[in-house]
C-alpha positions as a Markdown table, in Angstrom:
| # | Residue | x | y | z |
|---|---|---|---|---|
| 1 | Met | 44.1 | 26.1 | 76.3 |
| 2 | Lys | 46.0 | 23.9 | 74.8 |
| 3 | Asn | 44.7 | 24.5 | 71.2 |
| 4 | Thr | 44.9 | 27.9 | 72.0 |
| 5 | Ser | 48.6 | 27.2 | 73.0 |
| 6 | Leu | 49.3 | 25.5 | 69.3 |
| 7 | Ile | 48.0 | 28.1 | 67.5 |
| 8 | Leu | 50.2 | 31.0 | 69.3 |
| 9 | Ser | 53.5 | 29.3 | 68.7 |
| 10 | Ala | 52.4 | 28.6 | 65.5 |
| 11 | Val | 52.2 | 32.4 | 64.8 |
| 12 | Leu | 55.4 | 33.4 | 66.7 |
| 13 | Leu | 56.9 | 30.9 | 64.3 |
| 14 | Leu | 55.3 | 32.4 | 60.8 |
| 15 | Ile | 56.6 | 36.1 | 62.7 |
| 16 | Ser | 59.9 | 34.3 | 62.6 |
| 17 | Cys | 60.0 | 33.0 | 59.8 |
| 18 | Ser | 59.2 | 36.6 | 58.2 |
| 19 | Lys | 61.3 | 38.3 | 59.9 |
| 20 | His | 64.7 | 36.3 | 58.9 |
| 21 | Ser | 63.2 | 36.5 | 55.5 |
| 22 | Asp | 63.5 | 40.2 | 55.5 |
| 23 | Ser | 67.0 | 40.0 | 56.7 |
| 24 | Lys | 70.0 | 40.6 | 54.8 |
| 25 | Pro | 71.5 | 37.5 | 53.2 |
| 26 | Thr | 74.4 | 36.6 | 54.0 |
| 27 | Asn | 75.3 | 33.1 | 52.1 |
| 28 | Ala | 77.3 | 34.7 | 49.6 |
| 29 | Asp | 79.8 | 31.6 | 48.6 |
| 30 | Thr | 83.0 | 31.7 | 49.8 |
| 31 | Ser | 84.7 | 29.1 | 48.2 |
| 32 | Met | 87.2 | 30.7 | 45.0 |
| 33 | Tyr | 85.6 | 30.8 | 41.4 |
| 34 | Phe | 87.5 | 30.7 | 38.3 |
| 35 | Pro | 85.8 | 31.8 | 35.0 |
| 36 | Ala | 86.5 | 29.3 | 32.4 |
| 37 | Asn | 89.2 | 30.2 | 29.9 |
| 38 | Ser | 86.7 | 30.0 | 26.2 |
| 39 | Ala | 83.5 | 31.7 | 27.7 |
| 40 | Thr | 82.1 | 35.2 | 28.7 |
| 41 | Ala | 80.2 | 33.5 | 31.4 |
| 42 | Trp | 81.5 | 34.7 | 35.0 |
| 43 | Glu | 79.7 | 33.9 | 38.2 |
| 44 | Thr | 78.7 | 37.6 | 40.2 |
| 45 | Thr | 77.9 | 38.1 | 44.2 |
| 46 | Ala | 75.5 | 40.6 | 45.5 |
| 47 | Ala | 76.8 | 43.3 | 47.4 |
| 48 | Thr | 74.3 | 42.8 | 50.0 |
| 49 | Gln | 75.3 | 39.7 | 50.0 |
| 50 | Leu | 78.2 | 40.6 | 51.1 |
| 51 | Asn | 76.0 | 43.0 | 53.6 |
| 52 | Trp | 77.7 | 45.9 | 51.8 |
| 53 | Asn | 76.9 | 49.0 | 51.8 |
| 54 | Thr | 74.7 | 49.8 | 48.9 |
| 55 | Gly | 73.2 | 53.2 | 49.3 |
| 56 | Ala | 77.0 | 54.3 | 49.1 |
| 57 | Ile | 77.7 | 52.7 | 45.7 |
| 58 | Thr | 76.0 | 55.4 | 43.5 |
| 59 | Asp | 78.3 | 57.9 | 45.2 |
| 60 | Leu | 81.1 | 55.7 | 43.5 |
| 61 | Lys | 80.1 | 55.0 | 40.5 |
| 62 | Thr | 79.5 | 59.2 | 40.4 |
| 63 | Phe | 83.3 | 59.4 | 41.7 |
| 64 | Leu | 84.3 | 57.2 | 38.8 |
| 65 | Ala | 82.1 | 58.8 | 35.9 |
| 66 | Gln | 83.8 | 62.2 | 37.0 |
| 67 | Lys | 87.2 | 60.7 | 37.2 |
| 68 | Asn | 87.6 | 60.1 | 33.4 |
| 69 | Thr | 87.3 | 56.4 | 34.6 |
| 70 | Lys | 86.0 | 53.8 | 31.6 |
| 71 | Ser | 86.0 | 50.8 | 33.1 |
| 72 | Phe | 85.8 | 49.6 | 37.1 |
| 73 | Met | 85.4 | 45.9 | 38.6 |
| 74 | Ile | 85.3 | 44.6 | 42.3 |
| 75 | Leu | 85.8 | 40.4 | 42.6 |
| 76 | Val | 85.3 | 39.2 | 46.0 |
| 77 | Asn | 86.2 | 35.3 | 46.0 |
| 78 | Gly | 86.7 | 35.1 | 42.1 |
| 79 | Arg | 82.9 | 36.1 | 41.7 |
| 80 | Ile | 82.0 | 39.3 | 40.0 |
| 81 | Val | 80.5 | 42.4 | 42.5 |
| 82 | Ile | 80.5 | 45.2 | 40.5 |
| 83 | Glu | 81.4 | 45.9 | 36.6 |
| 84 | Glu | 80.7 | 49.5 | 35.2 |
| 85 | Tyr | 81.4 | 51.2 | 32.5 |
| 86 | Phe | 81.4 | 55.1 | 31.6 |
| 87 | Asn | 81.9 | 57.0 | 28.9 |
| 88 | Gly | 81.3 | 54.8 | 26.1 |
| 89 | His | 83.3 | 52.0 | 26.5 |
| 90 | Asn | 82.2 | 48.6 | 27.2 |
| 91 | Ala | 83.4 | 45.2 | 27.9 |
| 92 | Ala | 84.2 | 44.1 | 25.1 |
| 93 | Ala | 86.6 | 47.1 | 24.2 |
| 94 | Glu | 90.0 | 46.8 | 24.9 |
| 95 | Trp | 92.3 | 49.7 | 26.6 |
| 96 | Glu | 95.9 | 49.8 | 27.9 |
| 97 | Trp | 97.4 | 49.1 | 30.7 |
| 98 | Asn | 100.5 | 51.7 | 30.5 |
| 99 | Ser | 103.4 | 50.4 | 32.9 |
| 100 | Ala | 100.4 | 48.2 | 34.7 |
| 101 | Gly | 101.7 | 45.5 | 32.3 |
| 102 | Lys | 104.8 | 45.6 | 34.3 |
| 103 | Thr | 103.9 | 43.0 | 36.2 |
| 104 | Leu | 103.3 | 41.3 | 33.3 |
| 105 | Val | 107.0 | 41.2 | 32.3 |
| 106 | Ala | 107.9 | 40.1 | 36.2 |
| 107 | Thr | 105.5 | 37.0 | 36.1 |
| 108 | Thr | 106.5 | 35.5 | 32.3 |
| 109 | Thr | 110.3 | 36.3 | 33.7 |
| 110 | Gly | 109.7 | 34.8 | 37.2 |
| 111 | Ile | 108.2 | 31.5 | 34.6 |
| 112 | Ala | 111.2 | 31.5 | 32.3 |
| 113 | Gln | 113.0 | 31.0 | 36.2 |
| 114 | Gln | 111.1 | 27.8 | 36.7 |
| 115 | Glu | 111.5 | 26.5 | 33.7 |
| 116 | Gly | 114.6 | 26.2 | 34.0 |
| 117 | Leu | 115.2 | 29.2 | 31.1 |
| 118 | Leu | 117.3 | 31.9 | 32.9 |
| 119 | Asn | 118.6 | 32.9 | 36.6 |
| 120 | Ile | 117.8 | 36.4 | 37.8 |
| 121 | Asn | 120.7 | 36.8 | 39.6 |
| 122 | Asn | 122.4 | 36.0 | 36.9 |
| 123 | Arg | 123.8 | 39.2 | 34.9 |
| 124 | Val | 121.7 | 40.4 | 31.8 |
| 125 | Ser | 124.9 | 39.8 | 29.3 |
| 126 | Asn | 124.1 | 36.3 | 30.0 |
| 127 | Tyr | 121.3 | 35.7 | 28.0 |
| 128 | Ile | 121.6 | 39.4 | 25.7 |
| 129 | Gly | 125.6 | 39.8 | 25.2 |
| 130 | Thr | 127.4 | 42.1 | 25.9 |
| 131 | Ala | 127.7 | 46.3 | 25.6 |
| 132 | Trp | 124.1 | 45.9 | 26.2 |
| 133 | Thr | 124.9 | 49.3 | 27.6 |
| 134 | Asn | 126.9 | 52.5 | 27.0 |
| 135 | Met | 128.0 | 52.2 | 30.8 |
| 136 | Pro | 132.3 | 51.2 | 31.0 |
| 137 | Leu | 132.1 | 47.0 | 31.0 |
| 138 | Asp | 132.9 | 46.3 | 35.0 |
| 139 | Lys | 129.7 | 48.4 | 35.4 |
| 140 | Glu | 127.3 | 46.6 | 32.8 |
| 141 | Asn | 128.3 | 43.5 | 34.5 |
| 142 | Leu | 127.4 | 44.3 | 38.4 |
| 143 | Ile | 123.6 | 44.8 | 36.2 |
| 144 | Thr | 121.3 | 41.5 | 37.1 |
| 145 | Ala | 117.8 | 40.5 | 35.5 |
| 146 | Arg | 116.7 | 40.8 | 39.3 |
| 147 | His | 118.4 | 44.8 | 39.0 |
| 148 | Leu | 115.5 | 45.0 | 36.1 |
| 149 | Leu | 113.0 | 43.7 | 38.4 |
| 150 | Thr | 113.3 | 46.2 | 41.0 |
| 151 | Met | 114.4 | 49.8 | 39.5 |
| 152 | Thr | 118.1 | 49.6 | 40.8 |
| 153 | Ser | 120.2 | 48.7 | 38.1 |
| 154 | Gly | 122.0 | 52.2 | 38.3 |
| 155 | Ile | 121.0 | 53.4 | 34.7 |
| 156 | Asp | 120.6 | 56.9 | 33.9 |
| 157 | Asp | 116.2 | 56.9 | 33.9 |
| 158 | Thr | 115.7 | 60.6 | 33.2 |
| 159 | Lys | 116.1 | 59.1 | 29.3 |
| 160 | Gln | 112.4 | 57.0 | 28.2 |
| 161 | Leu | 113.6 | 55.6 | 24.8 |
| 162 | Val | 115.8 | 52.2 | 25.4 |
| 163 | Val | 118.4 | 52.6 | 23.0 |
| 164 | Lys | 122.1 | 52.6 | 23.5 |
| 165 | Pro | 123.8 | 55.5 | 23.9 |
| 166 | Asn | 121.0 | 56.2 | 26.8 |
| 167 | Leu | 121.6 | 53.8 | 28.6 |
| 168 | Thr | 124.2 | 55.5 | 30.7 |
| 169 | Tyr | 125.9 | 55.4 | 34.1 |
| 170 | Val | 125.0 | 56.9 | 37.3 |
| 171 | Ala | 125.1 | 54.8 | 40.2 |
| 172 | Asp | 127.0 | 51.0 | 40.8 |
| 173 | Ala | 123.4 | 48.4 | 40.1 |
| 174 | Gly | 121.7 | 47.5 | 43.6 |
| 175 | Ser | 122.5 | 51.3 | 45.1 |
| 176 | Arg | 120.3 | 53.5 | 43.5 |
| 177 | Trp | 116.2 | 52.5 | 43.5 |
| 178 | Ala | 115.0 | 54.9 | 40.1 |
| 179 | Tyr | 111.9 | 54.0 | 38.0 |
| 180 | Gly | 112.4 | 54.1 | 34.4 |
| 181 | Asn | 112.2 | 52.1 | 31.5 |
| 182 | Val | 114.7 | 50.0 | 30.9 |
| 183 | Phe | 112.9 | 47.1 | 32.9 |
| 184 | Gln | 112.4 | 46.4 | 29.0 |
| 185 | Lys | 115.2 | 44.8 | 28.9 |
| 186 | Leu | 113.7 | 41.6 | 30.1 |
| 187 | Ile | 111.3 | 41.8 | 27.8 |
| 188 | Asp | 114.8 | 40.6 | 25.5 |
| 189 | Val | 116.0 | 38.6 | 28.4 |
| 190 | Val | 112.9 | 36.3 | 28.5 |
| 191 | Ala | 113.3 | 36.1 | 24.6 |
| 192 | Gly | 116.8 | 35.2 | 24.5 |
| 193 | Ala | 116.5 | 32.8 | 27.3 |
| 194 | Ser | 113.7 | 30.8 | 25.7 |
| 195 | Asn | 115.1 | 31.7 | 21.7 |
| 196 | Arg | 111.6 | 32.7 | 21.1 |
| 197 | Ser | 109.6 | 36.0 | 20.7 |
| 198 | Phe | 109.1 | 37.6 | 23.9 |
| 199 | Glu | 105.0 | 37.6 | 22.9 |
| 200 | Ser | 105.0 | 33.7 | 21.7 |
| 201 | Tyr | 106.4 | 32.7 | 25.3 |
| 202 | Phe | 103.8 | 35.0 | 27.2 |
| 203 | Asn | 101.0 | 33.6 | 25.1 |
| 204 | Asp | 101.8 | 30.5 | 25.9 |
| 205 | Lys | 102.7 | 30.5 | 29.5 |
| 206 | Leu | 100.3 | 33.2 | 30.9 |
| 207 | Lys | 97.8 | 34.9 | 28.8 |
| 208 | Asn | 96.5 | 31.3 | 27.0 |
| 209 | Lys | 96.7 | 29.7 | 30.3 |
| 210 | Ile | 94.2 | 31.4 | 32.2 |
| 211 | Gly | 91.6 | 33.0 | 29.3 |
| 212 | Met | 92.9 | 36.5 | 28.9 |
| 213 | Asp | 92.4 | 38.5 | 25.6 |
| 214 | Gly | 95.2 | 41.2 | 24.3 |
| 215 | Tyr | 98.3 | 42.1 | 23.2 |
| 216 | Trp | 101.5 | 44.3 | 23.4 |
| 217 | Asn | 102.1 | 47.1 | 21.4 |
| 218 | Phe | 106.1 | 47.5 | 21.4 |
| 219 | Gly | 106.9 | 51.2 | 20.7 |
| 220 | Thr | 109.2 | 53.2 | 19.9 |
| 221 | Ile | 109.9 | 54.1 | 23.5 |
| 222 | Phe | 106.6 | 52.3 | 25.4 |
| 223 | Thr | 105.7 | 49.1 | 25.8 |
| 224 | Ile | 102.3 | 48.6 | 26.6 |
| 225 | Tyr | 100.0 | 45.7 | 26.8 |
| 226 | His | 96.5 | 46.7 | 25.7 |
| 227 | Ser | 92.9 | 44.3 | 26.7 |
| 228 | Thr | 89.8 | 44.0 | 27.8 |
| 229 | Thr | 89.1 | 44.7 | 31.3 |
| 230 | Arg | 87.7 | 41.5 | 32.4 |
| 231 | Ser | 91.1 | 39.9 | 31.2 |
| 232 | Met | 92.9 | 42.8 | 33.8 |
| 233 | Ala | 91.0 | 41.7 | 36.2 |
| 234 | Arg | 91.8 | 37.2 | 35.1 |
| 235 | Phe | 95.3 | 38.3 | 35.7 |
| 236 | Gly | 94.4 | 39.7 | 38.6 |
| 237 | Leu | 92.7 | 36.7 | 40.2 |
| 238 | Leu | 95.1 | 34.4 | 39.2 |
| 239 | Ala | 97.8 | 37.3 | 41.4 |
| 240 | Leu | 95.1 | 37.1 | 44.3 |
| 241 | Asn | 95.8 | 32.8 | 43.9 |
| 242 | Lys | 99.0 | 33.5 | 44.4 |
| 243 | Gly | 100.0 | 31.7 | 40.6 |
| 244 | Lys | 97.8 | 29.3 | 41.1 |
| 245 | Trp | 93.9 | 28.6 | 38.2 |
| 246 | Lys | 92.0 | 26.8 | 38.9 |
| 247 | Gly | 94.1 | 23.5 | 39.6 |
| 248 | Glu | 97.0 | 24.1 | 37.3 |
| 249 | Gln | 100.3 | 26.4 | 39.0 |
| 250 | Ile | 101.2 | 29.2 | 36.7 |
| 251 | Ile | 104.4 | 31.0 | 38.5 |
| 252 | Asn | 105.4 | 29.0 | 41.6 |
| 253 | Glu | 104.1 | 31.1 | 44.7 |
| 254 | Ala | 107.6 | 31.4 | 46.0 |
| 255 | Phe | 108.0 | 33.6 | 43.2 |
| 256 | Leu | 105.4 | 35.8 | 43.6 |
| 257 | Asn | 106.6 | 36.4 | 47.4 |
| 258 | Glu | 109.8 | 37.8 | 46.4 |
| 259 | Ser | 107.3 | 40.4 | 43.5 |
| 260 | Trp | 104.8 | 41.3 | 46.9 |
| 261 | Asn | 107.6 | 42.1 | 49.2 |
| 262 | Thr | 110.5 | 44.7 | 49.4 |
| 263 | Ser | 112.6 | 43.5 | 47.0 |
| 264 | Gln | 115.4 | 46.6 | 47.9 |
| 265 | Asn | 116.1 | 48.5 | 51.2 |
| 266 | Ile | 115.9 | 52.1 | 48.9 |
| 267 | Asn | 112.1 | 52.2 | 48.6 |
| 268 | Pro | 110.7 | 49.7 | 50.4 |
| 269 | Ser | 107.5 | 50.2 | 48.0 |
| 270 | Tyr | 108.5 | 47.9 | 45.5 |
| 271 | Gly | 108.7 | 44.8 | 44.4 |
| 272 | Tyr | 109.6 | 43.0 | 41.6 |
| 273 | Leu | 107.5 | 45.6 | 39.1 |
| 274 | Trp | 104.9 | 45.2 | 41.7 |
| 275 | Trp | 103.8 | 48.9 | 44.0 |
| 276 | Leu | 103.7 | 48.0 | 47.8 |
| 277 | Asn | 100.8 | 49.3 | 50.5 |
| 278 | Gly | 101.8 | 49.0 | 54.3 |
| 279 | Lys | 105.2 | 49.8 | 54.2 |
| 280 | Ser | 106.7 | 52.9 | 56.3 |
| 281 | Lys | 108.0 | 55.2 | 53.6 |
| 282 | Phe | 107.9 | 55.0 | 49.6 |
| 283 | Met | 109.6 | 56.8 | 46.0 |
| 284 | Ile | 107.9 | 57.4 | 42.8 |
| 285 | Pro | 108.6 | 57.3 | 39.6 |
| 286 | Gly | 110.8 | 60.5 | 38.4 |
| 287 | Glu | 111.5 | 61.7 | 42.0 |
| 288 | Gln | 114.4 | 60.4 | 44.3 |
| 289 | Thr | 112.6 | 62.3 | 47.1 |
| 290 | Val | 111.4 | 59.6 | 49.8 |
| 291 | Tyr | 107.8 | 60.0 | 50.8 |
| 292 | Asn | 107.2 | 58.5 | 54.8 |
| 293 | Gly | 103.8 | 56.5 | 55.3 |
| 294 | Phe | 101.9 | 54.6 | 53.4 |
| 295 | Leu | 101.7 | 54.5 | 49.4 |
| 296 | Val | 98.1 | 54.5 | 49.5 |
| 297 | Pro | 97.1 | 55.3 | 53.6 |
| 298 | Asn | 93.5 | 54.9 | 53.1 |
| 299 | Ala | 94.3 | 50.5 | 51.2 |
| 300 | Pro | 94.8 | 48.3 | 53.3 |
| 301 | Ala | 98.1 | 47.6 | 54.4 |
| 302 | Asp | 98.4 | 44.1 | 52.6 |
| 303 | Met | 97.9 | 45.8 | 49.5 |
| 304 | Tyr | 100.1 | 45.5 | 46.2 |
| 305 | Ala | 99.2 | 46.5 | 43.1 |
| 306 | Ala | 99.8 | 47.1 | 39.7 |
| 307 | Met | 99.8 | 50.3 | 38.5 |
| 308 | Gly | 100.6 | 52.4 | 35.5 |
| 309 | Ala | 100.2 | 55.7 | 33.5 |
| 310 | Asn | 96.8 | 57.8 | 33.5 |
| 311 | Asp | 95.6 | 55.4 | 36.4 |
| 312 | Gln | 95.9 | 51.9 | 35.5 |
| 313 | Arg | 95.2 | 50.0 | 38.6 |
| 314 | Ile | 94.7 | 46.4 | 39.4 |
| 315 | Tyr | 94.5 | 46.1 | 43.3 |
| 316 | Ile | 94.9 | 42.7 | 45.5 |
| 317 | Ile | 93.9 | 42.8 | 48.9 |
| 318 | Pro | 94.3 | 39.1 | 50.6 |
| 319 | Ser | 92.9 | 39.6 | 53.1 |
| 320 | Lys | 89.5 | 40.4 | 51.8 |
| 321 | Asn | 90.3 | 37.5 | 48.6 |
| 322 | Met | 89.2 | 40.6 | 46.6 |
| 323 | Val | 90.2 | 42.2 | 43.3 |
| 324 | Ile | 90.3 | 45.8 | 41.9 |
| 325 | Val | 90.5 | 47.0 | 38.5 |
| 326 | Arg | 90.3 | 50.6 | 36.6 |
| 327 | Met | 91.0 | 51.4 | 33.4 |
| 328 | Gly | 90.6 | 54.8 | 31.7 |
| 329 | Asn | 92.0 | 58.2 | 31.4 |
| 330 | Ala | 93.8 | 60.0 | 33.8 |
| 331 | Ser | 91.8 | 61.0 | 36.8 |
| 332 | Asp | 93.2 | 64.9 | 36.9 |
| 333 | Pro | 94.9 | 65.3 | 33.6 |
| 334 | Ser | 96.6 | 69.0 | 35.1 |
| 335 | Asn | 98.1 | 66.9 | 37.6 |
| 336 | Pro | 98.2 | 63.0 | 36.4 |
| 337 | Asn | 101.8 | 62.1 | 38.8 |
| 338 | Phe | 100.9 | 58.8 | 40.5 |
| 339 | Ala | 99.8 | 58.1 | 44.0 |
| 340 | Val | 100.5 | 61.3 | 45.2 |
| 341 | Ser | 98.5 | 62.7 | 43.0 |
| 342 | Gly | 95.6 | 61.8 | 45.5 |
| 343 | Phe | 93.4 | 59.9 | 43.4 |
| 344 | Asp | 94.1 | 56.6 | 44.3 |
| 345 | Asn | 93.8 | 57.4 | 48.5 |
| 346 | Asp | 89.9 | 59.0 | 47.4 |
| 347 | Leu | 88.8 | 56.3 | 45.5 |
| 348 | Trp | 89.6 | 53.6 | 48.6 |
| 349 | Ala | 87.9 | 56.7 | 50.6 |
| 350 | Lys | 84.7 | 55.8 | 48.6 |
| 351 | Ile | 85.4 | 52.4 | 48.4 |
| 352 | Asn | 85.9 | 51.8 | 51.5 |
| 353 | Ala | 82.2 | 53.6 | 52.4 |
| 354 | Val | 80.6 | 50.8 | 49.8 |
| 355 | Ile | 82.7 | 47.7 | 51.2 |
| 356 | Lys | 82.6 | 48.7 | 55.2 |
């Protein structure tokens, strides 16, 4: 009888072990990971380790391919969970950030401030001289670097080319939110304050510190950064970690906290060249219309994002330790209008099906 009990106990133990091994693994590493600056290796985490709905991943990939996506990545705790390339694109290919690159300019401006080279509350003319606009001097003198960071310079936003004749007065600085290219003057501010070219300063203080590749294209109208998808993800990972890369604080947390909070009382969904979700209303480029509700209703309320033309995106979700990158052509070439086009909301519906 005693032997029978021992045998029965052993059998039950084997069954228990077998059932445990068949269950979904939950041993995902929750420590924060940073890829090496000079290597291609990047740690991964399986979607099953996160208990994600892997059955919905195919639907997400199909949606991305149909929406003219070139690349898509999801990082959790810095590790790659999903990395996909579409339509002939690959990991070595570079693509344009478009206005998502504004966040690189904002971050570089913040670094220059922490080094004591500038103060964003000072007049722009302190760094690039007076008469940089076609406005009366008393109106130009109202414009600070912070106004450029928050899109509240009061300069005419209907002209894309940033040259003096186009920089005309519409409203006093700080009284009107309007999305425009005049933010590019921050590039001149950083260059003037640091006494070196913007790209040289950016490379030393940001790009090389986190192992990014890529380059700036200072075009006649647009200033655009180009890089691989993984470099875009590296910047997103720096943002997720509040400016810290491994043990080094690249950009101070206080400036980033300002960047990711409402920067003025006109468009609460805008920080320092970053877009903010979870606010009661928002405005979009090219309009003075105020829309009620979240910028992206399907996305987490704590999400902030770098957003560029043709749906270039970096989504940062602190509550999930998650970074999501999307690069490509416009999801809908006939309706490319920013968040209200519906692409972000539709994409997040697909993402939610996977991660919830």
